[in-house]
N, C-alpha and C positions, 0 to 999 in steps of 0.2 A: 503494500501500499503506500502512496506518497505521504509523504508528512502532511498532519491536520494541526492548524493552529490551535490549541487547546482552548484558549480563551473564545473563540468564534464557533466551536463546537457545543452550540446551545440555540434557543430561540432570542430573537431580537429583543424582545422586550423584556428578557432577563437582564439583560444590562444595565438596568436602570432600578433593580431591585435592590440593590444595597442600599438607596436613599428611603425605602418605604417601611421598614421594620422599625420596632418601638425602640427608644433610645435605651441604651444599656444591655442590650440583646447580645448573650455571651456565645450561644450555639444553637444549633437547630438539628432534630432528628427526625428522619422520615423512612419510610419502608415502602420497596415494590412489592407488590400484590396483584391478584385478578379479583375484581368485583363479582360479586354474587355469590351463591351457593352451590354447593355440589352433594350429592348423596354418597360419593366415594372420592377418594383422590383421583384427579383426572389432569392435573397438570403436572409436565415435566419439566424440572428446572434447569436450565442450560445454558452456557456461552459466558458467563461473567470472566472466567480467567483469560478469555482470548482479548476482552476488551482490556483487562487489567494490565496485560502484556503488550497491546498495541497503542492502547492510547494513555492511560494513566501513567504508564511508563516514561511518556514524552514530558520533560520538562519545560515549563514557560521558559521563554526567552527575552531578552531585550527587543529584538525583532518581533516577536509575537506581539509584544505589548506597543510596539510603535504602529503596527498594523492594524490591530485592533481598535485603539484610539484613533485612527485616522476614518477608517470603517464607521465607526460609531457617530462621529461628527458630521460625517457625510451621510448617514442613514436616518439621523434624527433621533438619537439616543445619547443619553448621558453615558460616561466612563468611569470607571473606578480605577484610575491611572494609580493612585497611591496604593490601592488594596493590592492590586497585580504586582506593583513594585514590590511590596512588603513580603507578598510570597515569594519573589524572585529572590529578594535579598536575604530573609530568614529562614526560607526553606528550599533553596536551591532551585525553584522553580517548581517543585513538585506541590501538589495540592495537597493542603494540610485537613485529610479526612480520613475516617477510620470507615472500612467497610467491612459490615459482618455477613455471612451469607450461610444456607445450608448447604450440605453437602451437594454438588451437582450432581444432576442425575435423580435427585429425591423426585416422589410423587408426592403431591400436596393437595389438599382440598382447596377451592376459591376461598379468597379471604385470609388464606395464612401466608405471612411476611414469607417472601424467599431470600431479600437482600434488606439490610437495612445501614443507612449511613446516616454518618453524625460528624458535624465539623469538630475541627479540635484547635483551633486557633481564635479566640474570640476578635482579632482583628478582622479577621474573613469568615464568619458565621455564617453568611449567605450562601456558601457554596454548597450547602448541603441541596438547597433547590436549584443553584445554578447548574448542578450536575445532572439534572433529572431527563432534559432532553438526550443526551447521549449515553445517560446508564440505561434508559428504560429501552431506548432502541436497540441497545446492544443486547438485551436481554428479551427481550419481548419475542423478535423474530426466531433465533434459534431455538428458544423455549416452546414457540408456537409449532414449529415444523416439527419437533421433537415429540409433541402432545400429539400432534396430528396423525404422525406416523404410527403411534402406539396405536390410535384408532383403527388404522388401516391394518395393522399386525393383529388385532383384536378379531377383526372382520375374516381376516384368511384362518386363523387358527382352527375354528371348528372344522373346516374342509380337512385340513391335515389330520386332525384328532381322528376323523371317521375313516381316512383311507390311507393313512401312512402308517409304518411300524415305528417310526422315530420323529414325531411332529416336532419336537424340541430342538431336535439337531438338522431339522430340513428349513423350518421357519424362517432363519437368517437368510438364506439363500434364494428365497421365492421373489424377492423384488431386487432390481438393479437401478441406481440413478444415473440418470442420463439426463439431469436437468441444466447442464451447464449452460448451454446456448439458449435457453428459454429464461435464464436470469437476467435482471437488469444491470448487473454489475459482476466482477469477478469477486467482491465481498460477500455479496448475497450467495453466489454460487458455493463459495467456500464455507460460508457457517450455514447455510441449509443443507449442503452436501456432508458435512460435518454432523449435523443433526441427525440425517438420515443414517448414517453409519452408525449410531446409537443401536439401532434396531437391526438394521440390515448389513450384509459384511462387502456385497457386490457394488461398483461404482466405477464410473469413467469421467467422473469430476475429480480432475487431477487437483485442483485447488482444494477440494476437500481434504486429499491426502496430506498437503502441504500445511494446511493449517492444523490438521491432527499432530503432526510433526512438530510445528513451530510453535504452538501454542500450549500444547498437552503431553509432548514428549513421546508420540507413538511412533514406533519404528516404521510399521504400516499396518494402517488400519482398516484398509479395504483392498478388495482385489478385482482386477480385470482379466479377460481373456482375449486372445488374439479374433479380430473380428472384422468381417467386410463391411461396405456399404455400398449403397448403389453405384456411388461412382467408379467405384474399383471393379463392380461386375459388370457394367453396361460399357466400360471400357474394352470388354470382350463383346463383339457382336452375338446375336442370337444366334447365330448359327454354331457359335463356339462356346454356348453355355456349358455344355458338359465338360469343354476344356478348361472352363474358368473353375468350375465346382471342383475339379480333379486337381488343378493347380493349388486352389486352397488347402485340400488335403494333403498333398505333397508337402507345401509350406509350413503347415501347421498341425498337421495329425501326430506329431510327437509331443505335443503341448497337452498337458491333462483335459484341457477342455479347449474349442475352438468353435467360432460361431460364423455361420454364413448366411447373409441374407438371401432368399431363395424365390423372391416373386417379381423379379425385373421382367420377365416376360409373362411365365405361365406358371403360379405356385402349385398348382394339380399337378402338372407335368415334370416340373422339378421334383416332387416328391414322389410321384409314383412311378415314373419313367427312369429319372436320372438317379436320384438318391436311391430309389428303392430298387432298383434294376441295375442299370448299368455300371454304377459307383459304389454299388452294396459291399462288393468284396475289396474294394479298396480302402473305403473306410474301415471295413472291419480287421484289415491288415496294419492299421495303425494303432497304438496304445490309447490314443486321445478319445474323448467324446464329442462327436460332432453335434452342435445347437443348431437345428433348424429353424431359421427366423421367415415367419410368413408375416409380412406387415401389411399387405394391401388386401383390400377386399372387405367382407362382413367381418367385424371385431371379433365376433362371436363365433360364427360358424367355420369360417377358414382356420382358426388355431385348432377347433375341435376336431376338423377333417383331418388337420395335419396329424395330429397325434393317433388317430383312428388309421391314416394310411400307413404310417410309419411301423404301426403294431401288425398291420396285415404284411408287409413286406421284411420288417427285421424280428417280428416276433415280440413276445411278451411273458414275463413270469408272473406268478400271482404270490403277494407278500402275506404275512401272516393275518392280514384281516381281509383277504380274500380279492382284492383290488389288482387289478391288472398293472405292471411297471415294464414300462420299454425295455428294451435290450439295451444294455449299458452304453453300447455304441452311439446310441442317439438320444436327444431331447428336444423340446420345443421352447421357443422363448418368443413370446407377443411384446412388441415393445412400440408400436405406433399408435401413439394417442389413445391408450387401453385408460378406460377409466374405471374407478372400484367397483362401480356398478357391473362393467363389462365383466371384470376378474370374476366376482362373484356368479356371474352367468355361466363364464367358461367353466369354473370349477362345479358347479352345480350339475351343469351337463354331463360333463366328464365323469362325474360320480354316478350319474344316472346311468352310464354307460359302462359302469364295471372299473372305470379307469382312475387310480391313484392321483391325488393332487401333486403328486412328486415328479409327474412327468412334463411338467411346464412350468417356466418363471415367466415373471413380466418385469418390464421396463416402466419405469415412471419417470417424469421429466416436468415440464414446467406446472403441472397441475400442482404438485407438492410444494414447490419452491416459490410459484407466484400467486397462487389463488389463497393466500396469507395474508391476513391484516391484523393490526393490533385488537380491534373490536370482537374477533372472534372469541377470544378467551377474557376479553376485556381486562387487559393488562392497565397498571395504573400506578404511579408512584404519589405519595402525599407526605408531606410534613406532618408530623402529628405532636410534637413537643417541642419546647423552647425553655432554655435557660435564661434567667433573667440575670440581672446586674448582682442580686444577691447570692448567685450560685444555684438558686432552685429551679428544679424542672416543673414546669405547668403543661397542662394538655392544650393543645388546639386543633380545633376542628370547626368546619362550618356546620351551621345548624338552620337551613332553609325551612321557613315555615310551610312553603307549600309543595315540598317534595317527599316521596317517601320511600327513595331508595335507600339501600341498605350501605351506609357509608362505612370507610374503613375505621377499624377500632383505633382510638386514640392511645396516646402517650408513648414512653419505649416501650418496646415488644422484646418477648423471648419465645421461643418455639419449642416445646415440649413434645416427648413421643409417649403417648397413652392410647391404649387401646389399640395399639399396630397402627397407628394413625399421628401425622404431626398435627398439634393445637398451637393455637396462639395464645398467649397469656402475658400480664402486663411484666415488666422487669421486675418490678418491686415485690410481685407476687411469686416469684420464680422458686423461693425458698431453696431446698437441697437438691432440687430436679435439676437435672443436666438440660442446659441450654444448647441447643443444635443449632443457633445462630451464633455462628464461630468466627471470630475475628480473620480475616483472609487480606487484607490489606491495610496500611495505615502510615501516612505521611511519605508517600513514594515506595516503601517496601511491601513487597508480596510475602505474606506472614505463613501462608500455608498453599501448596500447590498439589493439585492432583492430576492424576494420570489419566490418559485416555481409557485404559484398561479399566480403570477402577470407575469411572463415572459408567461404562459400557456395562461392565458386571452387576452396578446397582441396578441400571435399567431392567436388564434381563432376566436379573434374579425376581425382580419385581413381577415380570410378566409371568414366569414360570408359577408364581405364587399363586397369581390372579386364575390360573388354570389348574 
């Protein structure tokens, strides 16, 4: 990512908020949560560590201050030159904030704080609210993607439990992320792809792999396979389609798995005549598994027919649950514009025909990375406590007369684990219970670091418990 001026990583109107608080204010405390109620934990918290390492680790510089002052003046906003200069002089440019958070990968009810922020220097108490824009944006997007993909996983799991011998072992390979080109930016592809990898192992979003290494220390967080695309296949004329397929087998048949898009001209001919007859022995002669990719045509009928045709030509075996599994040399991947509704219809139809769900995998793209917004799960950050000039904390909250919405809980919060769920309590009522909102960042220092494997294990263990 290119360097961002930390002072300008906020909303315009926040530039003038340093002038608006009561005299003598010493500190502010606020937290990020999701509005509303839920009968069960449904929110997956993820993405904070990437923000801390990428953005809060960048100190404010004199150049940043000069740029922000110039922009504020031209933009019609006041600017706290002395406050930012104090941050530069007294703190080396690092924001004097303490950030507490739940373990990433935690599952929580709506309304439970996942991150809590408090200012640590009375000279710039206003930073707690100032950072809201950047911090909330950094958390809501990867958390929303991770939450949405958990719902996808829960939708797929019953089909696997019904028809697969090892549904827990199979589930992580049922979806592959091909969403990079549908994202609005490199960062969105990286964060969204990284959130996807919490649930599923397969990805072609390289930036997700980079982010997992850079921010969570993962040597390799996801896997890909050699695969063709239409450009490489139609470079061969239709009269040489058999040669193009044979060339793929020659080039990649020694890999554990390789994928060949097979609908460039006629998917039915490709499956029944080329893969099923002309090239079957060639495919069998290689150690790798061929993944046949039928991209075009009816998104439900074509992949089902492809599985059936491959079963006819390559044969099947029955698993312990009595469902047909294709010969280990072939599998099917449906990846073109497939929706969750399409996936369930495909799996339902295959199950009705006696085929196991493990015969087919699916590709997901922009639908999971793009069709997400903050309002889906109502992510919000609210300041709920203020320290006055006598060092006393007092609750702050709006109390509109005409509104009936459930407002965030006031005061400084703690999160305890009771009845197998996270619950929010007032900090002063914590007692001897463990507070799971643990300090992870203070005044420019990363206090606690989690690995991607730890986060992924937390997510997947909870998924297995749910089933």
